[in-house]
C-alpha positions in Angstrom: 0.0 0.0 0.0 2.8 2.4 0.9 4.5 1.8 -2.5 1.4 2.9 -4.4 0.2 5.6 -2.0 2.0 8.8 -1.3 1.5 9.6 2.4 3.3 13.0 2.1 0.3 14.7 0.5 -2.1 13.4 3.1 0.4 14.3 5.9 0.7 17.8 4.6 -3.1 18.1 4.4 -3.6 16.7 7.9 -0.8 19.0 9.3 -2.6 22.0 7.9 -5.8 20.7 9.4 -4.2 20.4 12.8 -2.8 23.9 12.6 -6.2 25.4 11.6 -8.0 23.5 14.4 -5.3 24.7 17.0 -5.7 28.2 15.7 -9.4 27.9 16.2 -8.9 26.6 19.7 -6.9 29.7 20.6 -9.3 32.0 18.9 -12.5 30.6 20.3 -11.4 29.7 23.9 -14.3 31.3 25.8 -16.8 28.6 24.9 -16.0 25.2 26.3 -18.0 23.5 23.5 -16.1 25.3 20.8 -12.8 24.5 22.5 -13.8 20.9 22.7 -14.8 20.9 19.0 -11.5 22.4 17.9 -9.4 20.1 20.0 -11.3 17.1 18.8 -10.7 18.3 15.2 -7.0 18.7 15.9 -6.9 15.2 17.4 -8.7 13.7 14.4 -6.2 15.4 12.0 -3.3 14.2 14.1 -4.5 10.6 13.6 -4.9 11.2 9.8 -1.3 12.5 9.9 0.2 9.8 12.0 -1.3 6.5 10.8 -0.2 6.6 7.2 3.3 7.7 8.1 3.7 5.0 10.8 2.4 2.4 8.4 5.0 3.3 5.8 7.8 3.5 8.4 7.0 0.0 9.4 6.5 -1.6 6.0 9.0 0.1 3.6 12.4 -0.8 5.1 14.0 -4.2 4.3 13.7 -6.7 7.1 17.3 -6.4 8.2 16.9 -2.6 8.8 13.4 -2.5 10.2 14.6 -2.4 13.8 17.1 0.4 13.1 14.5 2.6 11.4 11.9 2.0 14.1 14.4 2.8 16.8 15.4 6.0 15.1 11.8 7.0 14.6 11.0 6.5 18.2 14.1 8.4 19.2 13.0 11.4 17.1 9.5 11.2 18.5 10.7 11.4 22.1 13.3 14.1 21.2 10.6 16.3 19.8 8.3 15.6 22.8 11.1 16.8 25.1 11.7 19.8 22.9 7.9 20.7 23.0 7.9 20.4 26.8 10.9 22.7 27.1 9.3 25.2 24.7 6.1 25.2 26.8 8.2 25.9 29.9 10.0 28.7 28.2 6.8 30.2 26.9 5.2 30.0 30.3 8.2 31.6 31.9 8.0 34.4 29.2 4.4 35.2 30.2 2.6 33.4 27.4 -0.6 31.7 28.7 -1.9 28.4 27.5 -4.4 29.8 25.1 -1.8 31.8 23.2 0.3 28.7 23.0 -2.3 27.4 20.6 -1.6 30.3 18.3 2.2 29.7 18.5 1.7 26.0 17.8 -0.5 26.6 14.8 2.1 29.0 13.3 4.9 26.4 13.8 2.7 23.7 12.2 1.7 25.8 9.2 5.4 26.6 8.6 6.2 22.9 8.9 3.4 21.8 6.6 4.4 24.1 3.8 
């Protein structure tokens, strides 16, 4: 399936969707239902982003390199999780509240999706 299907176009579309939903969460934060809707939309788009990429990462490499590639992928995942946590701490220390963090994340994601 991964050899016929190009997950990069779907990943770019889903990353843009995540960014737009996170922007909406920051913009419409007074209503709990609107916040719920936008965060659910971002979660759905993150699944659409992640599942095809993970499928290709697991199925494309040859059998003798599969473990190496999966290990490198997991290492990068947790490295960026750590970086995101440090960014959140720095933003909070700089006076940025949680709602404005959605705007910053959406800007980073639009830049990365382009």
